[in-house]
C-alpha positions in Angstrom: 15.0 5.4 -18.9 12.4 5.4 -16.0 9.6 2.4 -16.7 7.8 0.6 -13.9 7.7 -3.5 -14.1 4.6 -5.0 -12.4 3.7 -8.4 -11.7 1.1 -10.0 -10.5 1.1 -13.5 -8.8 -2.5 -15.2 -8.2 -0.6 -18.6 -6.8 0.8 -16.4 -4.1 -2.3 -15.0 -2.9 -2.3 -12.8 -5.3 1.1 -10.7 -4.2 1.9 -8.0 -5.9 5.3 -6.9 -7.1 6.3 -3.7 -8.7 10.1 -2.9 -10.1 10.3 1.2 -10.2 13.0 1.6 -12.6 14.7 5.1 -12.4 11.3 6.8 -10.5 10.9 10.5 -11.6 7.4 11.5 -10.8 6.6 11.6 -7.0 3.8 9.5 -5.4 1.3 11.6 -3.6 -0.9 10.5 -0.3 -2.1 7.1 -0.6 -2.3 3.5 1.5 -2.0 -0.3 0.1 -4.3 -3.0 1.5 -1.1 -5.0 1.5 1.9 -4.2 3.2 4.8 -2.1 1.3 8.1 -3.8 1.7 10.7 -1.9 -0.1 14.1 -2.8 -1.4 16.1 0.3 -2.4 18.1 -1.0 -5.0 20.0 2.4 -6.3 19.7 6.4 -5.1 17.3 7.4 -2.2 13.9 7.7 -1.9 12.2 10.6 0.6 9.1 8.8 2.0 6.1 10.3 4.7 5.1 7.7 7.2 4.1 7.5 10.4 3.3 11.4 11.2 7.1 12.0 9.8 9.9 12.4 7.1 12.0 9.2 6.7 15.2 9.0 3.9 15.8 5.9 3.0 19.2 5.1 0.8 20.7 2.4 -1.4 20.1 -0.9 -0.2 18.0 0.1 3.1 14.5 -1.4 3.0 11.5 0.7 3.5 8.4 -0.7 5.7 4.9 0.4 5.7 2.2 -1.0 7.3 -1.3 -2.3 5.2 -3.8 0.6 5.1 -0.7 3.2 6.6 -0.8 6.4 4.5 2.5 7.1 3.4 3.8 9.1 -0.2 7.3 8.9 -2.2 9.6 11.0 -3.3 12.9 10.7 -5.2 15.7 11.6 -2.6 18.7 11.7 -5.3 20.0 13.9 -8.5 21.3 9.9 -9.5 19.4 7.4 -11.2 17.1 6.2 -8.4 15.2 2.3 -8.9 13.4 0.4 -6.1 11.6 -2.8 -5.9 8.6 -3.3 -3.6 6.2 -6.4 -3.0 2.6 -6.1 -1.0 2.0 -9.0 0.7 -1.8 -8.7 2.5 -2.4 -9.4 6.3 -4.4 -12.2 4.9 -1.1 -13.5 3.1 0.9 -13.1 6.3 -1.7 -15.2 8.9 -2.3 -17.6 5.8 2.3 -18.6 5.3 2.7 -18.4 9.0 -0.5 -18.7 10.9 -0.6 -22.2 12.1 -4.1 -21.3 13.1 -3.6 -17.7 15.0 -3.2 -14.3 13.8 0.8 -14.0 12.9 0.5 -10.3 10.3 3.4 -7.9 12.3 3.3 -4.5 12.9 6.7 -2.8 11.4 7.4 0.2 14.1 10.4 1.1 11.7 9.9 2.7 8.4 13.4 2.2 7.2 15.7 -0.4 7.9 19.5 -1.4 7.6 19.9 -5.2 7.9 22.3 -6.6 4.9 20.6 -9.5 5.4 17.2 -8.7 5.0 18.2 -6.7 2.3 20.3 -10.0 0.2 17.2 -11.8 1.5 14.7 -9.3 -0.4 16.6 -9.2 -3.4 16.7 -13.1 -3.8 13.0 -13.3 -3.0 12.5 -10.6 -6.2 15.0 -12.2 -8.3 12.4 -15.6 -7.7 9.6 -14.2 -7.9 11.1 -12.4 -11.8 12.0 -16.0 -12.7 10.2 -19.0 -14.5 10.4 -21.5 -11.3 8.2 -24.2 -10.0 5.3 -22.7 -7.4 7.0 -24.3 -4.7 10.0 -22.0 -4.9 7.9 -19.2 -5.1 6.2 -20.7 -2.2 8.8 -21.2 -0.2 10.9 -18.2 -0.7 8.2 -15.7 0.5 7.8 -17.7 3.3 11.3 -17.0 4.3 11.2 -13.8 3.6 7.9 -13.0 6.0 9.2 -15.2 8.6 12.3 -13.1 9.0 10.4 -10.1 9.0 8.0 -11.0 11.4 10.7 -12.4 13.9 13.4 -9.7 13.2 11.4 -6.6 12.8 7.3 -7.1 14.0 6.0 -5.7 17.2 2.6 -6.3 17.8 1.7 -2.9 20.2 -0.1 0.1 18.5 -1.3 3.1 19.5 -4.5 3.7 21.2 -3.7 7.5 22.6 -7.1 9.3 22.5 -9.9 6.7 22.6 -13.0 8.4 22.7 -11.9 10.5 19.0 -10.1 7.8 18.1 -13.4 5.5 18.5 -15.4 8.7 16.5 -13.2 8.1 13.5 -13.6 5.0 13.2 -16.9 5.5 13.2 -16.6 7.8 10.3 -14.3 5.3 8.5 -16.8 2.2 8.4 -19.6 4.5 7.1 -17.4 5.8 4.2 -16.7 2.1 3.9 -20.7 0.5 4.1 -21.4 3.7 1.7 -17.9 3.6 -0.1 -20.0 4.1 -3.8 -22.1 7.3 -3.0 -21.8 10.8 -2.6 -20.9 11.4 1.1 -21.4 15.1 2.2 -18.7 16.6 4.5 -21.7 17.7 7.1 -23.2 14.7 6.8 -20.0 13.0 7.8 -19.3 15.4 10.5 -23.2 15.4 11.9 -22.4 11.9 12.7 -19.5 11.8 14.9 -20.8 14.7 17.0 -18.0 17.1 15.1 -18.2 20.8 13.1 -17.0 20.0 9.9 -13.7 22.0 10.2 -12.4 19.9 13.5 -13.9 17.1 11.9 -10.9 17.0 8.8 -8.4 18.0 10.6 -8.8 14.8 13.0 -10.1 12.7 10.4 -6.8 13.3 9.1 -4.5 13.2 12.1 -5.4 9.6 12.5 -5.4 8.5 9.2 -3.3 10.6 7.1 -5.8 11.4 4.6 -8.8 13.6 4.0 -12.3 12.2 4.0 -12.5 12.2 0.6 -8.9 11.2 -0.5 -9.6 8.5 1.6 -12.8 7.6 -0.2 -10.5 7.4 -3.5 -8.5 5.6 -2.2 -10.5 2.2 -1.3 -12.5 2.6 -4.8 -9.7 2.4 -6.3 -8.6 -0.6 -4.0 -12.0 -2.4 -5.4 -10.9 -1.4 -9.1 -8.0 -3.2 -8.8 -9.7 -6.6 -7.5 -12.4 -6.0 -10.3 -9.5 -5.7 -13.2 -8.1 -8.6 -11.6 -11.2 -10.5 -12.3 -11.2 -9.6 -16.0 -13.8 -6.3 -16.2 -12.9 -3.7 -18.6 -11.1 -0.2 -17.4 -14.0 1.1 -17.8 -16.5 -0.9 -16.4 -14.1 -0.7 -13.3 -14.3 2.6 -13.1 -18.3 3.1 -13.3 -18.6 0.6 -10.7 -16.7 1.7 -8.3 -18.3 6.2 -8.9 -15.6 7.4 -10.9 -17.8 8.7 -14.1 -15.0 10.4 -16.0 -12.3 7.5 -17.0 -9.2 10.0 -17.2 -10.2 10.9 -13.5 -10.0 7.7 -12.8 -6.7 6.8 -15.2 -4.9 9.8 -13.3 -5.9 8.9 -9.5 -4.8 5.3 -10.2 -1.2 6.4 -11.9 -0.7 8.1 -9.2 -1.4 5.7 -6.7 0.7 3.1 -8.3 2.9 4.0 -10.7 1.7 2.3 -14.3 -2.2 2.5 -15.8 -4.8 0.4 -15.0 -4.6 -0.5 -18.7 -1.2 -1.8 -17.7 -2.7 -3.1 -14.3 -5.1 -5.3 -15.7 -3.2 -6.8 -18.8 -0.4 -7.6 -15.6 -3.3 -9.8 -14.3 
């Protein structure tokens, strides 16, 4: 029977953990402010990341970088379940940094590493137990350290810098005016492109249309409001969703749970 279990760990820097049990529905393209580190417990998952399609079979590990656009689809007729956690770059820096930035970049979308899979399984089990904060922190640090040392790299793609810079400008403008009704014409004009060309280039660089990018980051703000104790209706209105059913639909598509379920778990 399909269901999702979500937990929020304030004592671990606000770490979010999700267990999708026999997930049937697909998640459309979206992103998270934190990394997505997922262990496939049964079945298989097919997903988009880094401009390509990937298949993650049982006991494999899915690695998606912070803000990296991806989707998720069941790829098995049998029961298909996975557990995921979403550490932020700030959490990597806090636990591993020693005064310097330590957040990694993962080039591989799927990893077949028995030691890593076992370590992730232990981490999920510890996080689910009623145990000390020290044990949870120690276990999480062990996992993040292993990932950084074994899988993390620091090289980034910088192709077409002039176009990339203009898309960066557009992204910053959208973030600075996140709750405003920004038009496509104004965005395209800001970076000196035609509206049609701008949409194509923006999606090629971010994986999302400008509108989907705006929705994604509005949802990130809404989650922060829900974590602070605000009501679902307050969060929806505050980030620009004037129709709460619209907000609920986008939220569940992004997280796999409703805003109310998220709020209660936090």
